[in-house]
Every structure is written in C-alpha cells, then in structure tokens.
C-alpha positions as CSV (number, residue, x, y, z in Angstrom):
1,M,0.0,0.0,0.0
2,L,2.9,2.4,0.8
3,S,4.5,1.5,-2.4
4,I,1.3,2.2,-4.4
5,L,0.8,5.5,-2.5
6,G,4.3,6.6,-3.1
7,A,4.2,5.7,-6.8
8,T,0.9,7.5,-7.2
9,T,2.2,10.6,-5.5
10,F,5.4,10.5,-7.7
11,W,3.3,10.1,-10.8
12,F,0.9,12.9,-9.8
13,F,3.6,15.5,-9.1
14,N,5.5,14.5,-12.2
15,A,2.3,14.8,-14.4
16,M,1.5,18.2,-12.9
17,N,4.8,19.6,-14.1
18,K,4.0,18.9,-17.7
19,N,2.1,21.2,-20.1
20,Y,-1.6,20.4,-21.0
21,D,-4.3,21.8,-23.2
22,T,-7.8,22.2,-21.7
23,R,-11.1,24.1,-22.1
24,L,-12.1,26.5,-19.3
25,D,-15.2,28.6,-18.5
26,Y,-13.4,31.7,-17.5
27,P,-15.0,34.6,-15.5
28,I,-15.3,38.0,-17.1
29,N,-16.1,41.5,-15.8
30,Y,-17.3,44.5,-17.7
31,V,-15.8,48.0,-17.0
32,F,-18.2,50.9,-17.7
33,E,-20.1,53.7,-15.8
34,R,-23.2,51.9,-14.5
35,D,-25.0,54.8,-12.8
36,S,-26.3,56.4,-15.9
37,V,-27.3,53.2,-17.8
38,V,-29.6,50.2,-17.5
39,I,-28.6,46.7,-18.4
40,V,-31.6,45.5,-20.3
41,S,-30.5,41.9,-21.0
42,P,-28.2,40.0,-18.6
43,L,-24.5,40.1,-19.5
44,A,-22.5,36.9,-20.0
45,K,-20.6,36.1,-16.8
46,Q,-18.0,33.9,-18.4
47,I,-16.4,32.9,-21.7
48,K,-15.3,29.5,-22.9
49,I,-11.6,29.4,-23.9
50,D,-9.1,26.7,-24.9
51,V,-5.7,27.3,-23.1
52,S,-2.4,25.5,-22.6
53,S,-0.2,25.7,-19.5
54,G,1.5,23.7,-16.8
55,G,-0.6,21.2,-14.8
56,W,-0.4,23.2,-11.5
57,N,-1.5,26.4,-13.1
58,L,-4.4,24.7,-14.9
59,L,-5.5,23.1,-11.7
60,R,-5.6,26.5,-9.9
61,K,-7.6,28.1,-12.8
62,T,-10.0,25.1,-13.0
63,L,-10.7,25.4,-9.3
64,R,-10.9,29.2,-9.6
65,I,-8.0,29.7,-7.2
66,N,-6.5,33.2,-8.0
67,A,-8.6,33.3,-11.2
68,T,-8.8,37.1,-11.7
69,P,-11.8,37.9,-14.0
70,I,-10.9,39.2,-17.4
71,Q,-11.8,42.9,-17.7
72,I,-13.9,43.8,-20.7
73,P,-13.9,47.7,-21.1
74,L,-17.0,49.2,-22.7
75,D,-16.2,52.9,-23.4
76,N,-19.7,53.5,-24.9
77,P,-21.9,50.8,-23.5
78,T,-25.1,52.2,-25.0
79,E,-23.6,52.2,-28.5
80,I,-21.9,48.8,-28.5
81,R,-24.2,45.9,-29.4
82,F,-21.6,43.1,-29.6
83,L,-17.8,42.3,-29.5
84,T,-16.6,39.6,-31.9
85,R,-13.9,37.0,-31.5
86,A,-11.4,39.2,-33.3
87,S,-11.9,42.1,-30.8
88,L,-11.9,39.8,-27.8
89,I,-8.7,37.8,-28.4
90,P,-6.2,40.6,-27.8
91,M,-7.7,41.8,-24.5
92,I,-8.1,38.2,-23.3
93,S,-4.6,37.1,-24.2
94,D,-3.1,40.0,-22.3
95,Q,-4.9,39.1,-19.1
96,L,-4.5,35.3,-18.9
97,D,-1.9,35.1,-16.1
98,G,0.2,32.0,-16.7
99,L,-2.1,30.7,-19.4
100,K,-1.7,30.7,-23.2
101,L,-4.9,31.2,-25.2
102,T,-5.0,28.7,-28.0
103,Y,-8.7,29.2,-29.1
104,L,-11.6,31.4,-28.1
105,V,-14.7,29.2,-28.2
106,T,-17.1,32.0,-27.4
107,D,-17.7,33.6,-30.8
108,T,-19.4,36.8,-29.8
109,L,-20.5,38.7,-26.7
110,F,-23.8,40.6,-27.0
111,F,-24.9,43.7,-25.1
112,N,-28.2,45.4,-24.6
113,I,-27.5,48.5,-22.5
114,E,-29.5,51.7,-22.7
115,N,-29.4,55.1,-21.2
116,K,-31.3,55.5,-17.9
117,V,-34.0,58.1,-18.1
118,T,-36.8,59.3,-15.7
119,R,-40.2,60.4,-16.7
120,K,-43.1,61.7,-14.6
121,L,-46.5,60.5,-15.7
122,A,-50.1,60.6,-14.4
123,I,-51.5,57.4,-12.9
124,K,-55.1,56.2,-13.2
125,V,-57.4,53.3,-12.3
126,D,-59.5,52.2,-15.2
127,S,-63.0,51.9,-13.6
128,L,-64.1,49.5,-16.4
129,H,-61.4,47.0,-15.4
130,V,-61.8,47.0,-11.7
131,P,-62.0,43.2,-10.9
132,L,-65.4,43.2,-9.2
133,K,-67.3,40.1,-8.4
134,D,-70.4,39.4,-10.5
135,S,-73.4,41.6,-9.5
136,Y,-71.1,44.2,-7.8
137,R,-70.5,47.8,-8.9
138,L,-68.6,50.8,-7.9
139,T,-70.7,53.2,-5.7
140,S,-68.1,56.0,-5.3
141,R,-65.4,57.7,-7.2
142,I,-61.9,56.1,-7.2
143,R,-59.5,58.0,-5.0
144,T,-55.7,57.7,-5.0
145,N,-53.1,59.3,-2.7
146,H,-50.9,60.2,-5.7
147,D,-51.9,61.6,-9.1
148,S,-48.5,61.1,-10.7
149,V,-45.4,58.9,-10.4
150,S,-41.7,59.1,-11.6
151,F,-40.7,56.1,-13.7
152,T,-37.0,55.3,-14.2
153,G,-35.7,52.8,-16.7
154,P,-34.2,52.1,-20.1
155,K,-34.9,54.9,-22.6
156,S,-36.9,52.8,-25.1
157,Y,-39.0,51.3,-22.3
158,I,-39.9,54.6,-20.8
159,A,-40.8,56.1,-24.2
160,K,-43.4,53.3,-24.6
161,L,-45.2,54.0,-21.4
162,S,-48.8,55.2,-21.8
163,D,-49.9,58.5,-20.4
164,P,-51.6,58.0,-18.0
165,V,-50.1,54.7,-16.6
166,F,-52.8,52.4,-15.4
167,M,-52.8,50.6,-12.0
168,K,-52.7,46.8,-11.7
169,F,-55.0,44.9,-9.3
170,N,-53.7,41.6,-7.8
171,E,-57.0,40.8,-6.3
172,K,-60.0,39.3,-8.1
173,D,-63.7,39.2,-7.4
174,L,-63.8,42.2,-5.2
175,D,-67.1,42.3,-3.2
176,D,-66.2,44.8,-0.4
177,D,-65.0,48.4,-0.1
178,F,-61.3,48.7,-1.2
179,D,-58.5,50.5,0.5
180,D,-55.0,49.1,-0.3
181,E,-51.7,49.7,-2.1
182,I,-51.5,48.6,-5.7
183,A,-48.8,48.6,-8.3
184,Y,-48.6,49.8,-11.9
185,Q,-49.0,48.0,-15.2
186,I,-45.3,48.3,-16.3
187,D,-42.3,46.1,-17.1
188,K,-40.3,44.9,-14.1
189,I,-37.2,46.6,-15.4
190,I,-38.8,50.0,-14.9
191,K,-38.5,51.4,-11.3
192,P,-41.4,53.6,-10.1
193,E,-41.1,56.1,-7.2
194,P,-43.2,55.7,-5.2
195,K,-43.4,51.9,-5.8
196,E,-47.1,51.7,-5.0
197,T,-50.1,53.9,-4.7
198,N,-53.0,53.7,-2.2
199,V,-56.4,53.3,-3.9
200,K,-59.8,53.6,-2.3
201,F,-63.4,53.1,-3.5
202,E,-66.7,51.7,-2.3
203,V,-68.6,48.8,-3.9
204,S,-72.1,47.4,-3.4
205,R,-74.1,44.4,-4.6
206,F,-76.7,45.2,-7.2
207,L,-79.9,43.1,-7.7
208,Y,-81.7,42.3,-11.0
209,K,-85.4,42.9,-10.3
210,D,-88.7,43.2,-12.1
211,I,-92.0,44.8,-11.4
212,T,-95.4,44.8,-13.2
213,I,-97.4,48.1,-13.5
214,P,-100.6,49.2,-15.2
215,I,-100.2,51.0,-18.5
216,E,-101.6,54.5,-18.8
217,F,-103.5,54.8,-22.2
218,L,-103.7,58.2,-23.9
219,Q,-105.8,59.5,-26.8
220,F,-107.6,56.1,-27.3
221,P,-111.1,56.3,-28.9
222,E,-113.8,56.5,-26.3
223,D,-116.0,54.1,-28.3
224,S,-113.5,51.3,-27.8
225,S,-112.9,51.0,-31.5
226,A,-109.3,50.5,-30.7
227,V,-108.2,48.4,-27.7
228,A,-104.7,47.5,-26.5
229,E,-104.1,43.7,-26.2
230,Q,-102.6,44.2,-22.7
231,S,-103.3,46.5,-19.8
232,D,-100.1,46.2,-17.9
233,I,-96.4,45.8,-18.6
234,K,-93.4,44.3,-16.8
235,I,-90.3,46.4,-16.1
236,F,-86.8,45.0,-15.5
237,Y,-84.3,47.1,-13.6
238,T,-81.1,46.9,-11.5
239,I,-80.8,48.4,-8.0
240,N,-78.4,48.6,-5.1
241,E,-79.5,46.0,-2.6
242,D,-79.4,48.7,0.1
243,F,-82.4,50.4,-1.6
244,E,-84.3,47.3,-2.7
245,N,-87.2,47.8,-0.4
246,E,-87.7,51.4,-1.3
247,V,-89.1,50.7,-4.7
248,N,-92.8,49.9,-5.5
249,N,-95.0,50.0,-8.6
250,T,-96.1,53.6,-8.0
251,D,-92.5,54.7,-8.7
252,F,-92.8,53.9,-12.4
253,S,-95.1,55.1,-15.2
254,V,-95.5,53.8,-18.7
255,T,-97.8,55.4,-21.3
256,V,-99.1,54.2,-24.6
257,D,-100.3,57.1,-26.8
258,Y,-102.8,56.2,-29.6
259,T,-101.5,59.1,-31.7
260,M,-98.3,57.1,-32.1
261,L,-100.0,54.1,-33.7
262,N,-98.1,52.5,-36.5
263,P,-100.7,51.6,-39.1
264,R,-98.5,49.0,-40.8
265,D,-98.5,46.6,-37.9
266,S,-101.1,48.2,-35.5
267,T,-98.6,48.6,-32.7
268,I,-97.6,51.5,-30.4
269,T,-94.2,51.9,-28.7
270,P,-94.7,52.2,-24.9
271,I,-92.9,55.1,-23.3
272,L,-91.3,55.1,-19.8
273,M,-92.4,58.5,-18.3
274,Y,-90.6,58.3,-15.0
275,A,-88.9,55.7,-12.7
276,H,-87.4,55.5,-9.2
277,D,-84.2,57.5,-9.1
278,K,-82.3,54.4,-7.7
279,A,-83.5,52.1,-10.5
280,L,-80.8,51.5,-13.2
281,D,-80.6,49.7,-16.5
282,I,-84.4,49.9,-17.0
283,V,-85.8,47.8,-19.8
284,L,-89.5,47.3,-20.7
285,A,-90.6,43.7,-21.3
286,E,-92.3,44.7,-24.6
287,D,-91.0,47.3,-27.0
288,K,-94.4,47.3,-28.9
289,I,-98.0,47.1,-27.7
290,K,-100.4,45.4,-30.1
291,V,-103.7,47.3,-30.8
292,D,-106.9,45.4,-31.8
293,F,-109.8,46.9,-33.7
294,P,-112.9,44.9,-32.7
295,P,-116.0,45.0,-34.9
296,P,-118.9,47.1,-33.6
297,S,-120.8,44.0,-32.4
298,L,-118.0,43.1,-30.0
299,R,-117.4,46.5,-28.5
C-alpha cells in the first residue's frame, strides 16, 4: 500500500509539471459607468476558452483559485451591441496570467444596454377594469393618494409608457370596499417612485329585479274601436341592494299614446315616463304594444 501510494504521488507530481491543453469557463467582468445606464439583457458572466499551461496552473484556474476575471472595457456601452472574437482575443490574451490562449470558443459577446431616463406620468385606475365580483358595482369615485409617479428605466421602455399609466390589481372578485396599495402596469425593469399607490373606493351588490305596473293609455277612442291587447307591462331594472325595499310600482309610469299608432302593424311603442331614481338599466318587457280593432258588435 505504501509503495502504491508513493508511486501514485510521484506520478501525480511528475504529471502536474507537464504542459496540457484544456477548455475553461473563465470569469469576465465589464468595465463601464453603470449609474447612468440600465442593463436590459443579462451580461454573460464567463467565456469559454481553450488554453495551454502547466498542470499546476491549470488546476488552480480550473478550481478558480486566484482566477482574476478578465476585464472587458466598454467605453460607450449604449452604443456597443456586440464584441466579436477578433476584438476579444487581444484583450483576453493580455490578461491570462500563466495561461496561453489557443482558441476562443465563445464567438461573440452581445450587449443590450440603454441610457437611464426618468419620466413623470399621471397614474389612473380604469374603472371599467376593476375586478369586481359578479353583481357588484362601484358606488363611489376612485381615490388615489398620488396623481403622478416618476418612472426610471431604459430609454426605449420609458418612451413606450402610456400617459396615464394604469394601475394593476392583484385581487380578483372584489365584493367589499377597497383600501389598499396597488402597483402599476409596467415592465419589471422600470422602477417607479413611489413603488405603489393607495387606492380607495366603495362597492355594493346590485340586484336584478322586475315589477309589473298598469299602462296609462292616452288618446284612445272613447267608443273602444281600438283596444290594446294588454293593460299592464313588466319592467326590468337593477338596483343597489341597500335600496331594494324602497321601490314599488307607483315609482314607475309607462304610457301608450294612440296618436303614435303604427298603421303598418297596428302597434304602439310604450314610453317610460318616470322611474325610481335608484333604479338603473331599466328595460321594458315589450317594445311594442299590439292594438286590436274589434267589430262594432263586439265592442
């Protein structure tokens, strides 16, 4: 066992003193002013290179011991879109301490860096897209504690922002009054200040109801030579559940005026004269009332 251990040790140290070729994933670092720009796409953190060197040196580099990252200077980072192999080889070769570059496997380094800009925009909640639960509606105006926000990010992204910028709800099926902080409908690379805005509004449940009332007939012949086929009409409406019990059939009026008779089909369009002020989305069950003309013997 001692002989095997000794032979192995001798072989190992002898082998490490020879030169070898190998492929490494070598760390890189970019040198440029970062405060005034935004890195839109992640930068490559390493490059793949083929190198030759002594065994000990290659072992240290493979284990990342004393492996100083290669510095890639970007004098105009917003103008440079890529660096090719021809551009990279000289700067890499000069910085490989104890290693000889035999081949650069990484063909091209790509960059997507833009100028950082800030733009102040109005913010708004789109009332049509508040995620309310079915049968619920807004019953107050939407209030926010900020009317504008400063957005900072890549120049092209900021230029595409709408004015105003709309808020983004994380909640769904809201069925109660709302008072919470919500974010904005923007890309994550854009940084808003403040990050969120408080939004408040009230909501209530609305009921779909119907009521039947007598029709008021106007200008019909007194001799009953013209008679409507129905004497009442059903009305459909929506109302806040808080006011449901306040409504009765005397709060509505529908008239049918004989002077509006359509001789082609013997019908009259009923007219809603008034309704309860809390009743919404009012619809009459019939949009035409049929009129009969009985013979004298049946009058």
